[in-house]
PLY file of the C-alpha trace (Angstrom):
ply
format ascii 1.0
element vertex 209
property float x
property float y
property float z
element edge 208
property int vertex1
property int vertex2
end_header
-73.25 9.20 -209.81
-73.80 8.56 -213.59
-77.56 7.99 -213.67
-78.14 3.44 -214.45
-80.32 3.40 -218.00
-83.06 2.36 -215.75
-83.32 5.44 -213.44
-81.12 3.80 -210.62
-77.28 5.45 -209.45
-74.26 3.11 -210.75
-71.22 2.84 -208.76
-68.06 4.68 -208.56
-65.69 2.88 -208.74
-62.15 3.94 -207.53
-58.46 3.08 -207.60
-57.06 3.99 -204.45
-53.67 1.34 -205.34
-50.16 3.70 -204.87
-48.85 1.04 -208.00
-50.19 2.04 -211.07
-50.78 -1.71 -212.52
-50.35 -1.17 -215.62
-46.85 1.09 -215.30
-45.49 -0.25 -212.46
-44.49 3.21 -210.73
-45.89 4.44 -207.74
-48.53 7.31 -208.24
-48.08 10.87 -207.76
-51.24 11.97 -206.91
-50.77 8.98 -204.12
-47.51 10.35 -203.12
-48.11 14.02 -202.99
-51.23 13.15 -200.75
-49.15 10.96 -198.17
-46.58 13.86 -198.04
-49.75 16.14 -197.30
-50.73 13.43 -194.43
-47.52 13.44 -192.69
-46.11 16.76 -190.70
-42.77 18.23 -192.02
-39.91 16.71 -189.97
-39.31 18.94 -186.67
-43.28 19.61 -187.09
-43.80 18.03 -184.16
-42.81 19.91 -181.64
-46.19 21.01 -180.01
-46.72 23.33 -176.83
-45.12 20.54 -174.64
-42.24 19.22 -176.44
-41.18 23.41 -176.39
-42.37 23.38 -172.46
-39.60 20.13 -171.76
-37.20 22.02 -174.06
-36.88 25.09 -172.32
-37.11 22.47 -169.14
-33.56 20.67 -169.79
-32.07 24.01 -171.08
-32.50 25.66 -167.13
-31.78 22.68 -165.60
-28.20 21.86 -167.71
-27.67 26.03 -167.17
-27.88 26.04 -163.35
-25.47 22.97 -163.43
-23.12 24.68 -165.18
-23.42 27.32 -162.62
-22.99 25.61 -160.09
-20.36 23.75 -161.43
-18.93 27.58 -162.09
-19.24 28.76 -158.72
-17.72 25.17 -157.04
-14.49 26.10 -158.87
-14.78 29.95 -157.74
-14.64 28.58 -154.44
-11.72 25.92 -154.56
-9.32 28.19 -156.27
-10.23 31.13 -153.59
-9.24 28.00 -150.92
-6.23 27.13 -152.82
-4.77 30.58 -152.89
-6.19 30.99 -149.46
-4.78 28.15 -148.27
-1.55 28.70 -149.92
-0.99 32.97 -149.14
-1.20 30.91 -145.53
1.59 28.08 -145.73
3.81 31.20 -147.40
2.80 32.97 -144.21
3.57 30.02 -142.05
6.98 29.65 -143.57
8.02 33.21 -143.94
7.18 34.04 -140.15
9.32 31.06 -139.69
12.31 31.88 -141.63
12.42 35.52 -139.51
11.74 34.04 -136.46
15.20 32.79 -136.84
16.45 35.89 -137.87
15.76 38.26 -134.22
18.68 36.73 -132.88
20.77 38.46 -135.51
18.74 41.14 -135.99
19.59 41.51 -131.72
23.51 41.51 -132.24
22.83 43.97 -134.95
21.49 46.16 -132.33
23.33 45.85 -129.85
26.27 46.39 -131.97
24.78 49.76 -133.39
24.47 50.58 -129.73
27.70 49.97 -129.00
28.85 51.95 -132.05
30.48 48.77 -133.14
28.46 48.47 -136.62
31.26 50.23 -138.97
33.19 48.88 -142.55
31.46 46.23 -144.04
29.57 44.47 -141.24
27.65 47.40 -141.20
26.62 47.15 -145.16
25.86 43.87 -144.53
23.76 44.30 -141.55
21.65 47.70 -143.24
20.78 44.95 -145.95
19.74 42.64 -144.28
17.44 44.37 -141.83
16.53 46.26 -145.58
15.65 42.25 -147.25
13.84 41.50 -143.21
11.58 44.49 -143.98
10.38 44.01 -147.64
9.57 40.60 -146.39
7.39 42.63 -143.93
9.15 42.08 -140.79
8.96 45.36 -138.28
10.23 46.41 -134.71
8.08 47.85 -132.08
8.49 49.26 -128.06
9.46 52.78 -127.30
10.58 53.39 -124.42
7.40 56.10 -122.82
4.53 53.87 -124.15
1.68 52.30 -122.03
2.10 49.09 -121.29
-0.04 46.43 -123.09
0.62 43.38 -122.14
-0.59 41.92 -126.12
2.63 43.39 -127.42
4.82 43.89 -123.91
6.23 41.13 -122.23
7.04 42.79 -118.81
10.34 41.11 -117.20
11.07 44.81 -114.49
8.67 45.78 -112.75
8.32 49.43 -109.94
6.33 52.46 -109.17
7.51 55.90 -110.10
5.43 59.19 -109.40
5.87 59.78 -112.83
3.48 57.85 -114.68
-0.07 57.94 -114.65
0.01 54.53 -115.80
1.36 51.51 -116.53
4.49 52.01 -118.71
7.18 51.15 -120.75
10.04 53.01 -118.67
12.98 51.33 -120.72
12.76 48.78 -123.51
15.13 45.58 -122.71
14.98 44.28 -125.98
12.39 45.17 -128.98
9.07 43.13 -130.39
8.95 42.21 -134.16
6.08 41.73 -136.18
5.68 40.75 -138.90
1.98 42.48 -140.52
-0.04 42.06 -137.65
1.30 39.05 -136.33
3.49 39.27 -133.31
6.29 37.53 -133.69
7.84 38.36 -130.57
6.43 40.91 -127.91
8.51 43.52 -126.22
10.76 42.96 -123.49
10.22 46.10 -121.21
10.50 47.66 -117.67
6.81 48.13 -116.57
6.81 51.09 -113.99
2.98 52.39 -112.39
1.91 54.47 -110.47
3.40 55.41 -107.06
1.49 54.35 -103.58
-0.62 57.05 -102.00
1.74 57.10 -98.33
0.73 55.49 -95.84
-1.27 57.14 -93.02
0.70 57.71 -89.41
-0.43 55.09 -86.82
-0.69 57.68 -84.33
-2.86 60.47 -86.29
-5.31 57.38 -86.88
-5.55 56.35 -83.37
-5.74 60.71 -83.04
-7.97 60.43 -85.03
-10.17 57.59 -83.83
-10.36 59.46 -80.10
-11.47 62.12 -81.45
-14.81 60.29 -82.77
-14.60 58.83 -79.40
-14.85 61.84 -77.59
0 1
1 2
2 3
3 4
4 5
5 6
6 7
7 8
8 9
9 10
10 11
11 12
12 13
13 14
14 15
15 16
16 17
17 18
18 19
19 20
20 21
21 22
22 23
23 24
24 25
25 26
26 27
27 28
28 29
29 30
30 31
31 32
32 33
33 34
34 35
35 36
36 37
37 38
38 39
39 40
40 41
41 42
42 43
43 44
44 45
45 46
46 47
47 48
48 49
49 50
50 51
51 52
52 53
53 54
54 55
55 56
56 57
57 58
58 59
59 60
60 61
61 62
62 63
63 64
64 65
65 66
66 67
67 68
68 69
69 70
70 71
71 72
72 73
73 74
74 75
75 76
76 77
77 78
78 79
79 80
80 81
81 82
82 83
83 84
84 85
85 86
86 87
87 88
88 89
89 90
90 91
91 92
92 93
93 94
94 95
95 96
96 97
97 98
98 99
99 100
100 101
101 102
102 103
103 104
104 105
105 106
106 107
107 108
108 109
109 110
110 111
111 112
112 113
113 114
114 115
115 116
116 117
117 118
118 119
119 120
120 121
121 122
122 123
123 124
124 125
125 126
126 127
127 128
128 129
129 130
130 131
131 132
132 133
133 134
134 135
135 136
136 137
137 138
138 139
139 140
140 141
141 142
142 143
143 144
144 145
145 146
146 147
147 148
148 149
149 150
150 151
151 152
152 153
153 154
154 155
155 156
156 157
157 158
158 159
159 160
160 161
161 162
162 163
163 164
164 165
165 166
166 167
167 168
168 169
169 170
170 171
171 172
172 173
173 174
174 175
175 176
176 177
177 178
178 179
179 180
180 181
181 182
182 183
183 184
184 185
185 186
186 187
187 188
188 189
189 190
190 191
191 192
192 193
193 194
194 195
195 196
196 197
197 198
198 199
199 200
200 201
201 202
202 203
203 204
204 205
205 206
206 207
207 208
């Protein structure tokens, strides 16, 4: 402050008005000062704002990942259901054709599968094979109740275990699914001969003596 003539300092008056009273314009220094006081756009994001933004981003990312996983599982379930429905439809159609295949087999065994009928039969058998149908059941194979149906039963000294000694009607399966068991005649090992009653009595008498 400039000193007064009597030795005391005179007060200094500063004009802080933003508008120049003479020109009516905004004073540049005041505008510049305000600009310096105000933080630039986007500078308000401090550490807390960054953490909140990261948390929101992680949450949205988790939501998208969960939605994608649900969609993938939905597609797999739909495809699996479609495969099951298709398999059931094919199996139902093949079941209806089994009697026809039985007739073809009997005609072949009797030498009656000739001419145009033979061509049709071959075409039909090729078509059902492409759909996954296959026959099973061979003479001499061990009896398996899961794939065999025993229509006849006997004993034989020629076998050491229950055996299909005759295939009366072949079985059919589609992949691992059995559509019809093979119908067979089964023979089991011969039972041991009974010991004569007289021999049993003699053995009992010797023991008593």
